[in-house]
mmCIF file of the N, C-alpha and C atoms, coordinates in Angstrom:
data_MODEL
# 
_entry.id   MODEL 
# 
loop_
_atom_site.group_PDB 
_atom_site.id 
_atom_site.type_symbol 
_atom_site.label_atom_id 
_atom_site.label_alt_id 
_atom_site.label_comp_id 
_atom_site.label_asym_id 
_atom_site.label_entity_id 
_atom_site.label_seq_id 
_atom_site.pdbx_PDB_ins_code 
_atom_site.Cartn_x 
_atom_site.Cartn_y 
_atom_site.Cartn_z 
_atom_site.occupancy 
_atom_site.B_iso_or_equiv 
_atom_site.pdbx_formal_charge 
_atom_site.auth_seq_id 
_atom_site.auth_comp_id 
_atom_site.auth_asym_id 
_atom_site.auth_atom_id 
_atom_site.pdbx_PDB_model_num 
ATOM 1   N N  . MET A 1 1  ? 14.352  11.787  38.059  1.00 0.00 ? 1  MET A N  1 
ATOM 2   C CA . MET A 1 1  ? 13.871  10.497  37.568  1.00 0.00 ? 1  MET A CA 1 
ATOM 3   C C  . MET A 1 1  ? 15.083  9.583   37.344  1.00 0.00 ? 1  MET A C  1 
ATOM 4   N N  . SER A 1 2  ? 14.994  8.361   37.789  1.00 0.00 ? 2  SER A N  1 
ATOM 5   C CA . SER A 1 2  ? 16.115  7.436   37.675  1.00 0.00 ? 2  SER A CA 1 
ATOM 6   C C  . SER A 1 2  ? 16.250  6.935   36.236  1.00 0.00 ? 2  SER A C  1 
ATOM 7   N N  . ASN A 1 3  ? 17.425  6.425   35.944  1.00 0.00 ? 3  ASN A N  1 
ATOM 8   C CA . ASN A 1 3  ? 17.664  5.866   34.602  1.00 0.00 ? 3  ASN A CA 1 
ATOM 9   C C  . ASN A 1 3  ? 16.730  4.706   34.303  1.00 0.00 ? 3  ASN A C  1 
ATOM 10  N N  . GLN A 1 4  ? 16.429  3.918   35.346  1.00 0.00 ? 4  GLN A N  1 
ATOM 11  C CA . GLN A 1 4  ? 15.562  2.761   35.152  1.00 0.00 ? 4  GLN A CA 1 
ATOM 12  C C  . GLN A 1 4  ? 14.146  3.198   34.786  1.00 0.00 ? 4  GLN A C  1 
ATOM 13  N N  . SER A 1 5  ? 13.630  4.206   35.453  1.00 0.00 ? 5  SER A N  1 
ATOM 14  C CA . SER A 1 5  ? 12.272  4.666   35.130  1.00 0.00 ? 5  SER A CA 1 
ATOM 15  C C  . SER A 1 5  ? 12.235  5.378   33.790  1.00 0.00 ? 5  SER A C  1 
ATOM 16  N N  . GLN A 1 6  ? 13.306  6.088   33.434  1.00 0.00 ? 6  GLN A N  1 
ATOM 17  C CA . GLN A 1 6  ? 13.376  6.718   32.109  1.00 0.00 ? 6  GLN A CA 1 
ATOM 18  C C  . GLN A 1 6  ? 13.379  5.652   31.023  1.00 0.00 ? 6  GLN A C  1 
ATOM 19  N N  . SER A 1 7  ? 14.141  4.608   31.234  1.00 0.00 ? 7  SER A N  1 
ATOM 20  C CA . SER A 1 7  ? 14.208  3.509   30.273  1.00 0.00 ? 7  SER A CA 1 
ATOM 21  C C  . SER A 1 7  ? 12.840  2.854   30.107  1.00 0.00 ? 7  SER A C  1 
ATOM 22  N N  . PHE A 1 8  ? 12.135  2.658   31.224  1.00 0.00 ? 8  PHE A N  1 
ATOM 23  C CA . PHE A 1 8  ? 10.801  2.066   31.174  1.00 0.00 ? 8  PHE A CA 1 
ATOM 24  C C  . PHE A 1 8  ? 9.854   2.972   30.390  1.00 0.00 ? 8  PHE A C  1 
ATOM 25  N N  . ASN A 1 9  ? 9.910   4.289   30.651  1.00 0.00 ? 9  ASN A N  1 
ATOM 26  C CA . ASN A 1 9  ? 9.034   5.232   29.950  1.00 0.00 ? 9  ASN A CA 1 
ATOM 27  C C  . ASN A 1 9  ? 9.311   5.257   28.454  1.00 0.00 ? 9  ASN A C  1 
ATOM 28  N N  . VAL A 1 10 ? 10.573  5.193   28.072  1.00 0.00 ? 10 VAL A N  1 
ATOM 29  C CA . VAL A 1 10 ? 10.933  5.182   26.652  1.00 0.00 ? 10 VAL A CA 1 
ATOM 30  C C  . VAL A 1 10 ? 10.411  3.905   25.998  1.00 0.00 ? 10 VAL A C  1 
ATOM 31  N N  . LYS A 1 11 ? 10.596  2.776   26.674  1.00 0.00 ? 11 LYS A N  1 
ATOM 32  C CA . LYS A 1 11 ? 10.124  1.496   26.131  1.00 0.00 ? 11 LYS A CA 1 
ATOM 33  C C  . LYS A 1 11 ? 8.606   1.498   25.998  1.00 0.00 ? 11 LYS A C  1 
ATOM 34  N N  . GLN A 1 12 ? 7.916   2.029   27.010  1.00 0.00 ? 12 GLN A N  1 
ATOM 35  C CA . GLN A 1 12 ? 6.460   2.081   26.977  1.00 0.00 ? 12 GLN A CA 1 
ATOM 36  C C  . GLN A 1 12 ? 5.983   2.982   25.828  1.00 0.00 ? 12 GLN A C  1 
ATOM 37  N N  . SER A 1 13 ? 6.624   4.131   25.646  1.00 0.00 ? 13 SER A N  1 
ATOM 38  C CA . SER A 1 13 ? 6.265   5.047   24.557  1.00 0.00 ? 13 SER A CA 1 
ATOM 39  C C  . SER A 1 13 ? 6.503   4.396   23.202  1.00 0.00 ? 13 SER A C  1 
ATOM 40  N N  . THR A 1 14 ? 7.614   3.695   23.093  1.00 0.00 ? 14 THR A N  1 
ATOM 41  C CA . THR A 1 14 ? 7.936   2.999   21.842  1.00 0.00 ? 14 THR A CA 1 
ATOM 42  C C  . THR A 1 14 ? 6.883   1.941   21.530  1.00 0.00 ? 14 THR A C  1 
ATOM 43  N N  . MET A 1 15 ? 6.478   1.190   22.548  1.00 0.00 ? 15 MET A N  1 
ATOM 44  C CA . MET A 1 15 ? 5.467   0.157   22.335  1.00 0.00 ? 15 MET A CA 1 
ATOM 45  C C  . MET A 1 15 ? 4.122   0.762   21.943  1.00 0.00 ? 15 MET A C  1 
ATOM 46  N N  . GLU A 1 16 ? 3.789   1.910   22.509  1.00 0.00 ? 16 GLU A N  1 
ATOM 47  C CA . GLU A 1 16 ? 2.546   2.584   22.148  1.00 0.00 ? 16 GLU A CA 1 
ATOM 48  C C  . GLU A 1 16 ? 2.563   3.003   20.681  1.00 0.00 ? 16 GLU A C  1 
ATOM 49  N N  . VAL A 1 17 ? 3.697   3.554   20.229  1.00 0.00 ? 17 VAL A N  1 
ATOM 50  C CA . VAL A 1 17 ? 3.832   3.958   18.832  1.00 0.00 ? 17 VAL A CA 1 
ATOM 51  C C  . VAL A 1 17 ? 3.775   2.734   17.919  1.00 0.00 ? 17 VAL A C  1 
ATOM 52  N N  . LEU A 1 18 ? 4.474   1.667   18.307  1.00 0.00 ? 18 LEU A N  1 
ATOM 53  C CA . LEU A 1 18 ? 4.454   0.440   17.507  1.00 0.00 ? 18 LEU A CA 1 
ATOM 54  C C  . LEU A 1 18 ? 3.042   -0.131  17.415  1.00 0.00 ? 18 LEU A C  1 
ATOM 55  N N  . PHE A 1 19 ? 2.294   -0.072  18.507  1.00 0.00 ? 19 PHE A N  1 
ATOM 56  C CA . PHE A 1 19 ? 0.932   -0.586  18.495  1.00 0.00 ? 19 PHE A CA 1 
ATOM 57  C C  . PHE A 1 19 ? 0.047   0.263   17.582  1.00 0.00 ? 19 PHE A C  1 
ATOM 58  N N  . GLU A 1 20 ? 0.209   1.577   17.627  1.00 0.00 ? 20 GLU A N  1 
ATOM 59  C CA . GLU A 1 20 ? -0.549  2.446   16.719  1.00 0.00 ? 20 GLU A CA 1 
ATOM 60  C C  . GLU A 1 20 ? -0.245  2.102   15.264  1.00 0.00 ? 20 GLU A C  1 
ATOM 61  N N  . MET A 1 21 ? 1.034   1.919   14.951  1.00 0.00 ? 21 MET A N  1 
ATOM 62  C CA . MET A 1 21 ? 1.429   1.550   13.593  1.00 0.00 ? 21 MET A CA 1 
ATOM 63  C C  . MET A 1 21 ? 0.830   0.193   13.222  1.00 0.00 ? 21 MET A C  1 
ATOM 64  N N  . SER A 1 22 ? 0.858   -0.735  14.164  1.00 0.00 ? 22 SER A N  1 
ATOM 65  C CA . SER A 1 22 ? 0.311   -2.066  13.937  1.00 0.00 ? 22 SER A CA 1 
ATOM 66  C C  . SER A 1 22 ? -1.172  -1.985  13.604  1.00 0.00 ? 22 SER A C  1 
ATOM 67  N N  . GLN A 1 23 ? -1.886  -1.117  14.310  1.00 0.00 ? 23 GLN A N  1 
ATOM 68  C CA . GLN A 1 23 ? -3.317  -0.955  14.050  1.00 0.00 ? 23 GLN A CA 1 
ATOM 69  C C  . GLN A 1 23 ? -3.558  -0.310  12.686  1.00 0.00 ? 23 GLN A C  1 
ATOM 70  N N  . ILE A 1 24 ? -2.750  0.695   12.351  1.00 0.00 ? 24 ILE A N  1 
ATOM 71  C CA . ILE A 1 24 ? -2.884  1.355   11.043  1.00 0.00 ? 24 ILE A CA 1 
ATOM 72  C C  . ILE A 1 24 ? -2.652  0.350   9.920   1.00 0.00 ? 24 ILE A C  1 
ATOM 73  N N  . LEU A 1 25 ? -1.684  -0.536  10.118  1.00 0.00 ? 25 LEU A N  1 
ATOM 74  C CA . LEU A 1 25 ? -1.353  -1.552  9.118   1.00 0.00 ? 25 LEU A CA 1 
ATOM 75  C C  . LEU A 1 25 ? -2.268  -2.772  9.194   1.00 0.00 ? 25 LEU A C  1 
ATOM 76  N N  . ASN A 1 26 ? -3.196  -2.747  10.143  1.00 0.00 ? 26 ASN A N  1 
ATOM 77  C CA . ASN A 1 26 ? -4.181  -3.814  10.292  1.00 0.00 ? 26 ASN A CA 1 
ATOM 78  C C  . ASN A 1 26 ? -3.524  -5.191  10.445  1.00 0.00 ? 26 ASN A C  1 
ATOM 79  N N  . THR A 1 27 ? -2.560  -5.261  11.361  1.00 0.00 ? 27 THR A N  1 
ATOM 80  C CA . THR A 1 27 ? -1.863  -6.534  11.574  1.00 0.00 ? 27 THR A CA 1 
ATOM 81  C C  . THR A 1 27 ? -2.697  -7.529  12.362  1.00 0.00 ? 27 THR A C  1 
ATOM 82  N N  . GLY A 1 28 ? -3.621  -7.021  13.167  1.00 0.00 ? 28 GLY A N  1 
ATOM 83  C CA . GLY A 1 28 ? -4.433  -7.910  13.985  1.00 0.00 ? 28 GLY A CA 1 
ATOM 84  C C  . GLY A 1 28 ? -3.724  -8.379  15.245  1.00 0.00 ? 28 GLY A C  1 
ATOM 85  N N  . LEU A 1 29 ? -2.549  -7.835  15.517  1.00 0.00 ? 29 LEU A N  1 
ATOM 86  C CA . LEU A 1 29 ? -1.809  -8.234  16.711  1.00 0.00 ? 29 LEU A CA 1 
ATOM 87  C C  . LEU A 1 29 ? -2.274  -7.416  17.910  1.00 0.00 ? 29 LEU A C  1 
ATOM 88  N N  . SER A 1 30 ? -2.441  -8.090  19.043  1.00 0.00 ? 30 SER A N  1 
ATOM 89  C CA . SER A 1 30 ? -2.767  -7.393  20.287  1.00 0.00 ? 30 SER A CA 1 
ATOM 90  C C  . SER A 1 30 ? -1.503  -6.711  20.804  1.00 0.00 ? 30 SER A C  1 
ATOM 91  N N  . GLN A 1 31 ? -1.664  -5.878  21.820  1.00 0.00 ? 31 GLN A N  1 
ATOM 92  C CA . GLN A 1 31 ? -0.491  -5.222  22.413  1.00 0.00 ? 31 GLN A CA 1 
ATOM 93  C C  . GLN A 1 31 ? 0.471   -6.258  22.978  1.00 0.00 ? 31 GLN A C  1 
ATOM 94  N N  . LYS A 1 32 ? -0.058  -7.280  23.625  1.00 0.00 ? 32 LYS A N  1 
ATOM 95  C CA . LYS A 1 32 ? 0.789   -8.322  24.205  1.00 0.00 ? 32 LYS A CA 1 
ATOM 96  C C  . LYS A 1 32 ? 1.528   -9.090  23.106  1.00 0.00 ? 32 LYS A C  1 
ATOM 97  N N  . GLN A 1 33 ? 0.813   -9.429  22.031  1.00 0.00 ? 33 GLN A N  1 
ATOM 98  C CA . GLN A 1 33 ? 1.451   -10.147 20.920  1.00 0.00 ? 33 GLN A CA 1 
ATOM 99  C C  . GLN A 1 33 ? 2.544   -9.294  20.280  1.00 0.00 ? 33 GLN A C  1 
ATOM 100 N N  . LEU A 1 34 ? 2.269   -8.019  20.110  1.00 0.00 ? 34 LEU A N  1 
ATOM 101 C CA . LEU A 1 34 ? 3.256   -7.116  19.534  1.00 0.00 ? 34 LEU A CA 1 
ATOM 102 C C  . LEU A 1 34 ? 4.478   -6.999  20.440  1.00 0.00 ? 34 LEU A C  1 
ATOM 103 N N  . GLN A 1 35 ? 4.247   -6.964  21.734  1.00 0.00 ? 35 GLN A N  1 
ATOM 104 C CA . GLN A 1 35 ? 5.355   -6.906  22.682  1.00 0.00 ? 35 GLN A CA 1 
ATOM 105 C C  . GLN A 1 35 ? 6.224   -8.158  22.569  1.00 0.00 ? 35 GLN A C  1 
ATOM 106 N N  . ILE A 1 36 ? 5.589   -9.317  22.467  1.00 0.00 ? 36 ILE A N  1 
ATOM 107 C CA . ILE A 1 36 ? 6.331   -10.573 22.337  1.00 0.00 ? 36 ILE A CA 1 
ATOM 108 C C  . ILE A 1 36 ? 7.143   -10.585 21.041  1.00 0.00 ? 36 ILE A C  1 
ATOM 109 N N  . VAL A 1 37 ? 6.513   -10.156 19.940  1.00 0.00 ? 37 VAL A N  1 
ATOM 110 C CA . VAL A 1 37 ? 7.206   -10.116 18.646  1.00 0.00 ? 37 VAL A CA 1 
ATOM 111 C C  . VAL A 1 37 ? 8.415   -9.179  18.725  1.00 0.00 ? 37 VAL A C  1 
ATOM 112 N N  . THR A 1 38 ? 8.215   -8.028  19.344  1.00 0.00 ? 38 THR A N  1 
ATOM 113 C CA . THR A 1 38 ? 9.298   -7.055  19.484  1.00 0.00 ? 38 THR A CA 1 
ATOM 114 C C  . THR A 1 38 ? 10.446  -7.626  20.309  1.00 0.00 ? 38 THR A C  1 
ATOM 115 N N  . GLU A 1 39 ? 10.105  -8.288  21.403  1.00 0.00 ? 39 GLU A N  1 
ATOM 116 C CA . GLU A 1 39 ? 11.147  -8.883  22.250  1.00 0.00 ? 39 GLU A CA 1 
ATOM 117 C C  . GLU A 1 39 ? 11.899  -9.987  21.517  1.00 0.00 ? 39 GLU A C  1 
ATOM 118 N N  . LEU A 1 40 ? 11.192  -10.770 20.723  1.00 0.00 ? 40 LEU A N  1 
ATOM 119 C CA . LEU A 1 40 ? 11.865  -11.809 19.935  1.00 0.00 ? 40 LEU A CA 1 
ATOM 120 C C  . LEU A 1 40 ? 12.847  -11.189 18.945  1.00 0.00 ? 40 LEU A C  1 
ATOM 121 N N  . CYS A 1 41 ? 12.433  -10.093 18.305  1.00 0.00 ? 41 CYS A N  1 
ATOM 122 C CA . CYS A 1 41 ? 13.336  -9.411  17.369  1.00 0.00 ? 41 CYS A CA 1 
ATOM 123 C C  . CYS A 1 41 ? 14.551  -8.848  18.103  1.00 0.00 ? 41 CYS A C  1 
ATOM 124 N N  . GLU A 1 42 ? 14.326  -8.299  19.297  1.00 0.00 ? 42 GLU A N  1 
ATOM 125 C CA . GLU A 1 42 ? 15.440  -7.776  20.096  1.00 0.00 ? 42 GLU A CA 1 
ATOM 126 C C  . GLU A 1 42 ? 16.415  -8.876  20.490  1.00 0.00 ? 42 GLU A C  1 
ATOM 127 N N  . MET A 1 43 ? 15.917  -10.122 20.588  1.00 0.00 ? 43 MET A N  1 
ATOM 128 C CA . MET A 1 43 ? 16.774  -11.262 20.944  1.00 0.00 ? 43 MET A CA 1 
ATOM 129 C C  . MET A 1 43 ? 17.497  -11.831 19.725  1.00 0.00 ? 43 MET A C  1 
ATOM 130 N N  . GLY A 1 44 ? 17.196  -11.288 18.555  1.00 0.00 ? 44 GLY A N  1 
ATOM 131 C CA . GLY A 1 44 ? 17.916  -11.718 17.371  1.00 0.00 ? 44 GLY A CA 1 
ATOM 132 C C  . GLY A 1 44 ? 17.143  -12.595 16.409  1.00 0.00 ? 44 GLY A C  1 
ATOM 133 N N  . VAL A 1 45 ? 15.854  -12.820 16.668  1.00 0.00 ? 45 VAL A N  1 
ATOM 134 C CA . VAL A 1 45 ? 15.043  -13.609 15.745  1.00 0.00 ? 45 VAL A CA 1 
ATOM 135 C C  . VAL A 1 45 ? 14.887  -12.828 14.446  1.00 0.00 ? 45 VAL A C  1 
ATOM 136 N N  . ASN A 1 46 ? 15.019  -13.517 13.325  1.00 0.00 ? 46 ASN A N  1 
ATOM 137 C CA . ASN A 1 46 ? 14.888  -12.884 12.003  1.00 0.00 ? 46 ASN A CA 1 
ATOM 138 C C  . ASN A 1 46 ? 13.457  -12.360 11.835  1.00 0.00 ? 46 ASN A C  1 
ATOM 139 N N  . PRO A 1 47 ? 13.286  -11.034 11.638  1.00 0.00 ? 47 PRO A N  1 
ATOM 140 C CA . PRO A 1 47 ? 11.939  -10.463 11.527  1.00 0.00 ? 47 PRO A CA 1 
ATOM 141 C C  . PRO A 1 47 ? 11.131  -11.015 10.354  1.00 0.00 ? 47 PRO A C  1 
ATOM 142 N N  . GLU A 1 48 ? 11.797  -11.282 9.233   1.00 0.00 ? 48 GLU A N  1 
ATOM 143 C CA . GLU A 1 48 ? 11.087  -11.819 8.069   1.00 0.00 ? 48 GLU A CA 1 
ATOM 144 C C  . GLU A 1 48 ? 10.582  -13.233 8.353   1.00 0.00 ? 48 GLU A C  1 
ATOM 145 N N  . ALA A 1 49 ? 11.407  -14.037 8.988   1.00 0.00 ? 49 ALA A N  1 
ATOM 146 C CA . ALA A 1 49 ? 10.997  -15.400 9.332   1.00 0.00 ? 49 ALA A CA 1 
ATOM 147 C C  . ALA A 1 49 ? 9.857   -15.356 10.344  1.00 0.00 ? 49 ALA A C  1 
ATOM 148 N N  . LEU A 1 50 ? 9.942   -14.453 11.292  1.00 0.00 ? 50 LEU A N  1 
ATOM 149 C CA . LEU A 1 50 ? 8.894   -14.305 12.299  1.00 0.00 ? 50 LEU A CA 1 
ATOM 150 C C  . LEU A 1 50 ? 7.579   -13.870 11.647  1.00 0.00 ? 50 LEU A C  1 
ATOM 151 N N  . ALA A 1 51 ? 7.667   -12.948 10.700  1.00 0.00 ? 51 ALA A N  1 
ATOM 152 C CA . ALA A 1 51 ? 6.467   -12.493 9.990   1.00 0.00 ? 51 ALA A CA 1 
ATOM 153 C C  . ALA A 1 51 ? 5.816   -13.647 9.226   1.00 0.00 ? 51 ALA A C  1 
ATOM 154 N N  . LYS A 1 52 ? 6.632   -14.493 8.597   1.00 0.00 ? 52 LYS A N  1 
ATOM 155 C CA . LYS A 1 52 ? 6.086   -15.641 7.861   1.00 0.00 ? 52 LYS A CA 1 
ATOM 156 C C  . LYS A 1 52 ? 5.378   -16.620 8.798   1.00 0.00 ? 52 LYS A C  1 
ATOM 157 N N  . VAL A 1 53 ? 5.984   -16.844 9.963   1.00 0.00 ? 53 VAL A N  1 
ATOM 158 C CA . VAL A 1 53 ? 5.365   -17.746 10.940  1.00 0.00 ? 53 VAL A CA 1 
ATOM 159 C C  . VAL A 1 53 ? 4.017   -17.177 11.401  1.00 0.00 ? 53 VAL A C  1 
ATOM 160 N N  . ILE A 1 54 ? 3.986   -15.884 11.666  1.00 0.00 ? 54 ILE A N  1 
ATOM 161 C CA . ILE A 1 54 ? 2.740   -15.245 12.098  1.00 0.00 ? 54 ILE A CA 1 
ATOM 162 C C  . ILE A 1 54 ? 1.682   -15.365 11.009  1.00 0.00 ? 54 ILE A C  1 
ATOM 163 N N  . GLN A 1 55 ? 2.070   -15.130 9.759   1.00 0.00 ? 55 GLN A N  1 
ATOM 164 C CA . GLN A 1 55 ? 1.123   -15.257 8.643   1.00 0.00 ? 55 GLN A CA 1 
ATOM 165 C C  . GLN A 1 55 ? 0.585   -16.680 8.545   1.00 0.00 ? 55 GLN A C  1 
ATOM 166 N N  . GLN A 1 56 ? 1.460   -17.659 8.692   1.00 0.00 ? 56 GLN A N  1 
ATOM 167 C CA . GLN A 1 56 ? 1.036   -19.056 8.616   1.00 0.00 ? 56 GLN A CA 1 
ATOM 168 C C  . GLN A 1 56 ? 0.085   -19.406 9.755   1.00 0.00 ? 56 GLN A C  1 
ATOM 169 N N  . LEU A 1 57 ? 0.390   -18.918 10.945  1.00 0.00 ? 57 LEU A N  1 
ATOM 170 C CA . LEU A 1 57 ? -0.486  -19.196 12.098  1.00 0.00 ? 57 LEU A CA 1 
ATOM 171 C C  . LEU A 1 57 ? -1.853  -18.548 11.906  1.00 0.00 ? 57 LEU A C  1 
ATOM 172 N N  . LYS A 1 58 ? -1.867  -17.328 11.379  1.00 0.00 ? 58 LYS A N  1 
ATOM 173 C CA . LYS A 1 58 ? -3.144  -16.649 11.139  1.00 0.00 ? 58 LYS A CA 1 
ATOM 174 C C  . LYS A 1 58 ? -3.946  -17.371 10.062  1.00 0.00 ? 58 LYS A C  1 
ATOM 175 N N  . ALA A 1 59 ? -3.276  -17.851 9.009   1.00 0.00 ? 59 ALA A N  1 
ATOM 176 C CA . ALA A 1 59 ? -3.966  -18.583 7.943   1.00 0.00 ? 59 ALA A CA 1 
ATOM 177 C C  . ALA A 1 59 ? -4.553  -19.879 8.497   1.00 0.00 ? 59 ALA A C  1 
ATOM 178 N N  . LYS A 1 60 ? -3.791  -20.555 9.331   1.00 0.00 ? 60 LYS A N  1 
ATOM 179 C CA . LYS A 1 60 ? -4.262  -21.802 9.943   1.00 0.00 ? 60 LYS A CA 1 
ATOM 180 C C  . LYS A 1 60 ? -5.465  -21.526 10.841  1.00 0.00 ? 60 LYS A C  1 
ATOM 181 N N  . GLN A 1 61 ? -5.406  -20.436 11.593  1.00 0.00 ? 61 GLN A N  1 
ATOM 182 C CA . GLN A 1 61 ? -6.511  -20.062 12.465  1.00 0.00 ? 61 GLN A CA 1 
ATOM 183 C C  . GLN A 1 61 ? -7.765  -19.760 11.644  1.00 0.00 ? 61 GLN A C  1 
ATOM 184 N N  . MET A 1 62 ? -7.610  -19.029 10.550  1.00 0.00 ? 62 MET A N  1 
ATOM 185 C CA . MET A 1 62 ? -8.749  -18.701 9.688   1.00 0.00 ? 62 MET A CA 1 
ATOM 186 C C  . MET A 1 62 ? -9.343  -19.972 9.092   1.00 0.00 ? 62 MET A C  1 
ATOM 187 N N  . GLN A 1 63 ? -8.474  -20.881 8.696   1.00 0.00 ? 63 GLN A N  1 
ATOM 188 C CA . GLN A 1 63 ? -8.913  -22.138 8.107   1.00 0.00 ? 63 GLN A CA 1 
ATOM 189 C C  . GLN A 1 63 ? -9.722  -22.955 9.116   1.00 0.00 ? 63 GLN A C  1 
ATOM 190 N N  . GLN A 1 64 ? -9.298  -22.956 10.356  1.00 0.00 ? 64 GLN A N  1 
ATOM 191 C CA . GLN A 1 64 ? -9.992  -23.724 11.384  1.00 0.00 ? 64 GLN A CA 1 
ATOM 192 C C  . GLN A 1 64 ? -11.303 -23.070 11.792  1.00 0.00 ? 64 GLN A C  1 
ATOM 193 N N  . GLN A 1 65 ? -11.414 -21.767 11.613  1.00 0.00 ? 65 GLN A N  1 
ATOM 194 C CA . GLN A 1 65 ? -12.635 -21.067 11.989  1.00 0.00 ? 65 GLN A CA 1 
ATOM 195 C C  . GLN A 1 65 ? -13.726 -21.231 10.940  1.00 0.00 ? 65 GLN A C  1 
ATOM 196 N N  . GLN A 1 66 ? -13.346 -21.516 9.706   1.00 0.00 ? 66 GLN A N  1 
ATOM 197 C CA . GLN A 1 66 ? -14.338 -21.705 8.659   1.00 0.00 ? 66 GLN A CA 1 
ATOM 198 C C  . GLN A 1 66 ? -15.001 -23.059 8.839   1.00 0.00 ? 66 GLN A C  1 
ATOM 199 N N  . PRO A 1 67 ? -16.315 -23.111 8.619   1.00 0.00 ? 67 PRO A N  1 
ATOM 200 C CA . PRO A 1 67 ? -16.978 -24.416 8.728   1.00 0.00 ? 67 PRO A CA 1 
ATOM 201 C C  . PRO A 1 67 ? -16.433 -25.381 7.679   1.00 0.00 ? 67 PRO A C  1 
ATOM 202 N N  . GLN A 1 68 ? -16.254 -26.597 8.099   1.00 0.00 ? 68 GLN A N  1 
ATOM 203 C CA . GLN A 1 68 ? -15.741 -27.609 7.178   1.00 0.00 ? 68 GLN A CA 1 
ATOM 204 C C  . GLN A 1 68 ? -16.801 -27.936 6.134   1.00 0.00 ? 68 GLN A C  1 
ATOM 205 N N  . GLN A 1 69 ? -16.426 -27.804 4.880   1.00 0.00 ? 69 GLN A N  1 
ATOM 206 C CA . GLN A 1 69 ? -17.350 -28.134 3.804   1.00 0.00 ? 69 GLN A CA 1 
ATOM 207 C C  . GLN A 1 69 ? -17.261 -29.632 3.556   1.00 0.00 ? 69 GLN A C  1 
ATOM 208 N N  . GLN A 1 70 ? -18.424 -30.264 3.576   1.00 0.00 ? 70 GLN A N  1 
ATOM 209 C CA . GLN A 1 70 ? -18.454 -31.697 3.352   1.00 0.00 ? 70 GLN A CA 1 
ATOM 210 C C  . GLN A 1 70 ? -18.833 -31.968 1.902   1.00 0.00 ? 70 GLN A C  1 
ATOM 211 N N  . ILE A 1 71 ? -18.220 -32.991 1.361   1.00 0.00 ? 71 ILE A N  1 
ATOM 212 C CA . ILE A 1 71 ? -18.553 -33.415 0.003   1.00 0.00 ? 71 ILE A CA 1 
ATOM 213 C C  . ILE A 1 71 ? -19.882 -34.148 0.074   1.00 0.00 ? 71 ILE A C  1 
ATOM 214 N N  . PRO A 1 72 ? -20.866 -33.744 -0.728  1.00 0.00 ? 72 PRO A N  1 
ATOM 215 C CA . PRO A 1 72 ? -22.172 -34.401 -0.655  1.00 0.00 ? 72 PRO A CA 1 
ATOM 216 C C  . PRO A 1 72 ? -22.072 -35.889 -1.012  1.00 0.00 ? 72 PRO A C  1 
ATOM 217 N N  . ASN A 1 73 ? -22.786 -36.671 -0.263  1.00 0.00 ? 73 ASN A N  1 
ATOM 218 C CA . ASN A 1 73 ? -22.861 -38.102 -0.504  1.00 0.00 ? 73 ASN A CA 1 
ATOM 219 C C  . ASN A 1 73 ? -24.009 -38.339 -1.480  1.00 0.00 ? 73 ASN A C  1 
ATOM 220 N N  . LYS A 1 74 ? -23.746 -38.976 -2.615  1.00 0.00 ? 74 LYS A N  1 
ATOM 221 C CA . LYS A 1 74 ? -24.795 -39.161 -3.623  1.00 0.00 ? 74 LYS A CA 1 
ATOM 222 C C  . LYS A 1 74 ? -25.925 -40.057 -3.123  1.00 0.00 ? 74 LYS A C  1 
ATOM 223 N N  . ASN A 1 75 ? -25.696 -40.803 -2.035  1.00 0.00 ? 75 ASN A N  1 
ATOM 224 C CA . ASN A 1 75 ? -26.738 -41.661 -1.469  1.00 0.00 ? 75 ASN A CA 1 
ATOM 225 C C  . ASN A 1 75 ? -27.561 -40.958 -0.386  1.00 0.00 ? 75 ASN A C  1 
ATOM 226 N N  . ASP A 1 76 ? -27.245 -39.700 -0.121  1.00 0.00 ? 76 ASP A N  1 
ATOM 227 C CA . ASP A 1 76 ? -27.968 -38.944 0.901   1.00 0.00 ? 76 ASP A CA 1 
ATOM 228 C C  . ASP A 1 76 ? -29.371 -38.624 0.380   1.00 0.00 ? 76 ASP A C  1 
ATOM 229 N N  . PRO A 1 77 ? -30.421 -39.033 1.109   1.00 0.00 ? 77 PRO A N  1 
ATOM 230 C CA . PRO A 1 77 ? -31.797 -38.806 0.639   1.00 0.00 ? 77 PRO A CA 1 
ATOM 231 C C  . PRO A 1 77 ? -32.171 -37.331 0.590   1.00 0.00 ? 77 PRO A C  1 
ATOM 232 N N  . ARG A 1 78 ? -31.406 -36.466 1.228   1.00 0.00 ? 78 ARG A N  1 
ATOM 233 C CA . ARG A 1 78 ? -31.727 -35.041 1.185   1.00 0.00 ? 78 ARG A CA 1 
ATOM 234 C C  . ARG A 1 78 ? -31.332 -34.397 -0.131  1.00 0.00 ? 78 ARG A C  1 
ATOM 235 N N  . ILE A 1 79 ? -30.517 -35.087 -0.903  1.00 0.00 ? 79 ILE A N  1 
ATOM 236 C CA . ILE A 1 79 ? -30.094 -34.554 -2.204  1.00 0.00 ? 79 ILE A CA 1 
ATOM 237 C C  . ILE A 1 79 ? -31.158 -34.871 -3.222  1.00 0.00 ? 79 ILE A C  1 
ATOM 238 N N  . HIS A 1 80 ? -31.609 -33.855 -3.913  1.00 0.00 ? 80 HIS A N  1 
ATOM 239 C CA . HIS A 1 80 ? -32.649 -34.023 -4.934  1.00 0.00 ? 80 HIS A CA 1 
ATOM 240 C C  . HIS A 1 80 ? -32.030 -34.523 -6.218  1.00 0.00 ? 80 HIS A C  1 
ATOM 241 N N  . ARG A 1 81 ? -32.585 -35.589 -6.709  1.00 0.00 ? 81 ARG A N  1 
ATOM 242 C CA . ARG A 1 81 ? -32.100 -36.139 -7.984  1.00 0.00 ? 81 ARG A CA 1 
ATOM 243 C C  . ARG A 1 81 ? -33.076 -35.797 -9.065  1.00 0.00 ? 81 ARG A C  1 
ATOM 244 N N  . LYS A 1 82 ? -32.558 -35.565 -10.218 1.00 0.00 ? 82 LYS A N  1 
ATOM 245 C CA . LYS A 1 82 ? -33.409 -35.256 -11.375 1.00 0.00 ? 82 LYS A CA 1 
ATOM 246 C C  . LYS A 1 82 ? -33.517 -36.434 -12.271 1.00 0.00 ? 82 LYS A C  1 
# 
């Protein structure tokens, strides 16, 4: 087996283990997202800063998925007045 294929197999095994850990920790990251995060860390991106960005993006996504609550208009005829 060549060094290149051994390196690929080691990287693939590592990613599989990382994905299992990610699932156990309920990160919600897909395999592709985890791969991107890992590559960014390998390039020198601060892992803590990256984690904060991911948390902020997930919070923003959750916020956008929730239906927008509208403030009731007191002139709306559907509102029952006592």
